[in-house]
N, C-alpha and C positions, 0 to 999 in steps of 0.2 A: 504494499499500500505506500502511495506517494503522500507522505505528511507533509512534505515541504511547501505544497500548494495552498494558498489562501483563497478559498471561495469566495468571490464577491457577490452579493444578492443582486438579482436582476433590477429591482428597484432603487438600488443605490448608483449604479452606473449613469442613467440619465442625468440624476442631480449632481452627481461627480461632475460630470462634462459640463453641465450648466454654470456651476459654481467656478470651475476652472476658467472657463472660457469669460465669465462675468471679470473675474478679477483680472485676466490677460488685456481684457480691451480696457478695463479702467485704469490698470497701472500704463498702459500705452497711452492714453489718452492724456492722461495729468502728466506724463514725463515729457511731452511735446508740446506744440503750441496750442494754448487754448483760451477761453476768453477767462473772466473773473466775474463775480458776482453772480446775478440771476443766471444769465445763458450758461454760465459754467456748472452752476447746479443741476439745470435742465438736461446738459450734454451728459453730466456725469450718471443721470438717472437713467437715460436711455441707452448708455452703453451700458451699465449693469443691467437693465430691463431686458435690451436684446439678449445678453448671455443667459439669464434666467429662462427665459422663453423656451429654451434648447431642451428642458425638461420634460415638456409636452411633445418633442420631436416624435417618438413612436405612435403617439395617441392620435395627434392631428398634426401631420406634418405640412399640410399645405397653409392651416394656420399658424404656425411657426414661421413659414415662409414670410408671410403677408406682413407679421408682427417684427420681424427682424428686418424686414425690407424699410418698413417704416420709421425703424429705431435708426437703421443706417442714413435715411435722407434726414432724419431730426439730429442728429449728431454733426452732419456736415453744415448743416444748418445753423446748429449753434455755435460753430466755429472750432470744431474738434477735428484734428487731423489724424486718425486713427485707423487700421484696416478692419473692415466689418466681419471679424472673422466668425462672428454670430450666424451672418447671412451665408458664408460659405458652408458652414455646417448645416445651417437649413436647406440649403440646395442641395447638398449630398443625401440630406435625409429624405427629402423628396423624391430625388431620383430613384434612390433604393426603393421606396416605397411602390415605384411603378408610375410616378406622375411625371414621366419626362416631358411631354409636350407644356404642361402647364408650368414646370419647373424652368423651361427653356424660354417661353413666353414672360414669365416674371422677371427673369434675370436680364434679358433684352430691355423691358422696361425698365426696370430698376436702374440700369446703367445709363439710359437714357434720362431718365428723371436727376438722378446724382450729377450729370452734366449741366441739366438746365437749372436746376439748384445752385450750383456751383457759380454759375453765370449770373444768376439773378441776384444771390444774397451775400456772395463773397466779394471782398473789396479786390483790388490790384486788376494788373492785365488779364485779359481773356486765358492768356495760355498759362499765367499762374492759376487760375481759377479751374480750369480743366484738370492741371495738373494735381490740384486737391481733391478733385473728384476721382481721378485715378487713384491717388492713394487710398480714398475709402474704400474702393471696391475695384482691386487688381483684375483685368480680364484674364492675365494668366490663371490666377489663382482660381477665378470663376470657373475657366474652362476646366481646370485640374480637379476642382470638386465636382462639376458635373460627371467627368470621366470616372472618378473614382466612384460615385453613386452607381453609375452604370454597372461599372466593373463588377461590384459586389453584388448587385442584383442579378446579374447574369450567373456568377457562381452560386448564388443561394438557389436559383431556380434549377442549375444544372444538378445541384445537389438532391433537391426535392424531386427531381425526375429521376436519379439513379436511385433514391431511397424506395420512390415509389414502384420503379420496376422491378427491383429486387424483391420487394413483397410480392407483387404479382408473379414475378418468376417461382417463389418459393411457395405461394398458393397453389400455383398451376402444377407444380411436382408434387406437393401433397395429395391433390385431386387425383392425379394421373397413376399416383401410387395407391392411392385408396381403391380406385378401381382395378386396378390390377390385383390387389388382394381380392376383392370381392369376385373377381372371374375365378382367380386359382381355386378359392375356397368352392365357388359354384361347381367348376370342372371336375376337381377332385373328391369333393365330400357329397354334394346332392345326390349325385347318382347313387352312391353305395348306401346312403342313409336310406334312401327311396326302395331301395332292393331289401333292406334290413326290416323297413317297415311293413312293406307289401307282404313278403314272405311270412312274417310272424302273424300278420292278421289273416293271413290264408289259414296259417296252421292251426292259428285259435280257431277260426268259423268250421273247418272241417273237424275238429275234435269236437266241439259242441254238436255239431251235425249229426256225427254218428254217435253220439252220447258217451263219449268217452270224458273222463276227467283232464281238466287243462292244467299243465305244470303251473307251478308259481313263477318258476324261471322263463316259462315261455310269454306268461302275462308281464313279467317285468320286462323281458325284451320287447314285447309290444307297446308298452308305455313309455319305455325309453325313446323307441323308435319316434313315436309321435311327438316327444317333447323335444328330440334333437332336431326334428325337422321343423318345429315352431321356433326355436331358439337360432336356427341357421337362418331362418328366412327373417328374423327380426335383425339379425346381424349383417346380413346382406343387404338388407333395406336401410340401415344405418350408413352402412359403408358407400352406397350409391348416392347418399342423400349429399348433392354437390352444392346446394344452397343456389341452383340455377332457377330451381322452381320456387314459387311463392312457399315459404315455410309455413307450417301450420301455426296457429295462435288462437289468441282467443275466441276470433269470429268462427273459428271452426270447431269450437266446443258442442255447441247446437248438434252439429250434425253427427259428431262423434258418439253424443250420447243416443242420438235416435238410432244409429247403428247397432249398439248394444240392447237396445229394446227390441231389436230383430233377433236377437239370439235367444229371447225369451226371460231376459234380466229385467225386471220393471225398474227402470231408472228415471229418476226423475233428476232437473236442473233448476237452480235456483239463484238469481243474480240480484245482489242486494248493493244499496249505495248508490253512489252517482257514478255511472260508468264514464270513464275518460280514457285516452290513451295513455298507453303505457310503453316503455323500452321494449323494443323487439325481444330483447331476449328473455325479459319477463313473461312477454306474452307466449314465446315457444315453450319456455318452461312451465308455465301453467297447464299448458296443453299435454305437454309429456307427461305431468304428473297425473292429470285426470285420465288420460289414456293408460297408463301404467296401473293406476289402480283398479281400474274397470276391468282390465285384462287380468290382472291380480285375482281379482272377484270371481271372475268366470271360471278361471283355471283352478284356483286352490281353495276357494272357501265356502263352495257349494251354497249360496247364497240366493234368494229370491227377488231382493230388492237391494237397490243403492241409490245414494241421493248424493248429488254434486253440489256444492254450494261456492259460489263465486263473489266475495265481498270487497267493493271496491272501497277503499279507505283512503284518508288523505294522503299519506306517504307510504302505503303499503296496499298489497293485492294480497287477500287472504284466500286460499283454495283448500276445500275441506271435501273429502269423499268419505263416506259411512256405509258399511253394508250390513246385513243381519246374518252372516253366514256363522262358520263353526267358530271364529275368533271371540272369546271371552275372557274375562278377568280372571286369571290363575292358570290360561291354558294358552299353550304356544300357538300362533298363528303359523301356518306354512309359508316359510318365506321364499321367494322366486329366488332364481339362480342370481348367484351374486355378479353386480355389474350390470344387469339387465332389469331388475326390478328396483326393490328398496335402495339397494346400494348406490344405483344408476340415479336414483331421486335425490338421494341425499349429497351424491356430488353436484348435480346441477344446482341445487338450491344454496349449497356452499359457496358455490363461485359466486353467486349474485349477493352472498351476503346476508342471506335469509335464515330462516329457521324451518325443520322439519320435524314434526312429531308421527311417529307411527305406532299405535297400541290396541289392545283389544278395549272394546268399549264395556263399561261397567253393565249396560244393559244386554249385553251380548251382540256379536258382531265385531267388526274392526273399523278403525278410524285412521285415515291419512289427513294430517293438517299440515300447510304450508304457508307461511308468511315471507312474501318476496317484496322487498324495499323498492320503490318507485320513483327516489327522490331524482329530481331534475326531470322527470317526464314532462312532456309538453304535452 
């Protein structure tokens, strides 16, 4: 670890720059020819004000450019001969922010106004007045500030494009690898598992038709084949979900509940609170929780009814799924395979900083309760 570096907070840098430029301009202005009394005080205020305005360069570069330009004209009119460093920094900031044309137009106008101000308000020959205007804003320094801002802007744009390209490449490679794994699983396992499943079901059917006892081992093979088929299908669907199709979310829960009604499970859906938009990740997680919960009810709970509750709260989306199956207080509820059932739900909820409770109900059955934070949802 490098302990020799001192990190400077981002909020400190603009103020440090502004104070440094203000001190530099005030020192330069007071060390050279300058008026006294009221005009001297006004000019000093303009010198310091132009420098301090740079603190807002990142938030309002064009506004700062206008303020520093006015201060530069004012300091020249007041009789100060000091390079308008604040104006150069403002031009650099405006160009870096992407306002090239406006910065160029303001710069040309400022040079013209400075020369006109010198001719009208400064004493002496026209040549001396124009020289004083050039001392306030050197054209060479102005071009350098413009070029530096453009160079930094181009470098930042290329860096952003390179970062975006790296992310897109990594995402594409991950999608390709996921699809390759899905194809390998499908080609290597689906056929074999299907053969085992079909053969075991045929053997059980033939034995029962002949009135012969069916061994527990054969029944276990039959059930294992069915479960393996379901889990493999779920795994392949998850691997092939490449986010190119619209993801399932809260809007799809009513259709999901209706599909489970078609399996013979009496399922109800209740929505409370004031529905509002939630982050996409929260919406997808809520759908997956309801989907996994209802799937587990049909597979493991031997339930006849299930209820789904979606409660919109101010900063939280609450999801609850209750059933009247075999899970009761003091008895173990059959848990689905790790990673595809309760564990998968816990991982999804934990990733969002939420809470998940899964436990038997005191009145019988099982409950799944999730609270998903929606802070920052629009």
